[in-house]
C-alpha positions as CSV (number, residue, x, y, z in Angstrom):
1,M,-9.6,6.1,1.0
2,G,-8.0,9.1,-0.8
3,V,-4.7,10.4,-1.9
4,W,-3.6,11.3,1.6
5,D,-4.4,7.8,2.9
6,M,-2.3,6.3,0.1
7,M,0.6,8.7,1.0
8,Y,0.3,7.6,4.6
9,L,0.4,3.9,3.6
10,M,3.5,4.5,1.4
11,Q,5.2,6.2,4.4
12,Q,4.3,3.4,6.7
13,H,5.5,0.8,4.1
14,K,8.8,2.6,3.8
15,K,9.3,2.7,7.6
16,A,8.3,-1.0,8.0
17,L,10.8,-2.0,5.3
18,A,13.6,0.1,6.8
19,L,13.0,-1.7,10.2
20,A,12.8,-5.1,8.5
21,W,16.3,-4.6,7.2
22,S,17.7,-2.9,10.3
23,P,20.7,-4.8,11.7
24,N,20.0,-3.4,15.1
25,L,16.8,-5.5,15.6
26,S,16.5,-9.2,16.3
27,A,15.6,-11.5,13.5
28,E,12.1,-12.0,15.1
29,K,11.4,-8.2,15.1
30,Q,12.8,-8.0,11.5
31,A,10.3,-10.7,10.5
32,E,7.5,-8.9,12.2
33,Y,8.2,-5.7,10.3
34,A,8.6,-7.5,7.0
35,E,5.2,-9.1,7.5
36,K,3.8,-5.7,8.4
37,A,5.3,-4.2,5.2
38,E,3.7,-6.9,3.1
39,I,0.3,-6.3,4.6
40,I,0.6,-2.6,3.9
41,R,1.8,-3.4,0.3
42,Q,-1.3,-5.5,-0.2
43,Q,-3.5,-2.6,1.1
44,M,-1.9,-0.3,-1.5
45,I,-2.5,-2.8,-4.3
46,R,-6.2,-3.1,-3.3
47,Y,-6.5,0.6,-3.3
48,L,-5.0,1.0,-6.7
49,E,-7.2,-1.7,-8.1
50,R,-10.3,0.1,-6.8
51,V,-9.1,3.3,-8.3
52,E,-8.4,1.7,-11.7
53,K,-11.9,0.0,-11.6
54,Q,-13.5,3.4,-10.8
55,I,-11.7,5.1,-13.6
56,G,-12.8,2.3,-16.0
57,V,-16.4,2.8,-15.0
58,Q,-16.1,6.5,-15.4
59,E,-14.7,6.1,-18.9
60,I,-17.5,3.7,-19.9
61,L,-20.1,6.2,-18.6
62,E,-18.5,9.1,-20.5
63,R,-18.5,7.1,-23.8
64,N,-22.2,6.4,-23.3
65,L,-23.2,10.0,-22.8
């Protein structure tokens, strides 16, 4: 996953949150979109954790060179 994938996830998260708060949708649909937004948020968190871990490994390797 790269930067563009993260941007796509952010866009999808924003859309899902907007729909979750939309008064034009039923409570059931709002709940579905809220759940979808949470799943996307968790994907973004996992991505950022992988990036942080990778940066940490690179820093360790650079110190040992």
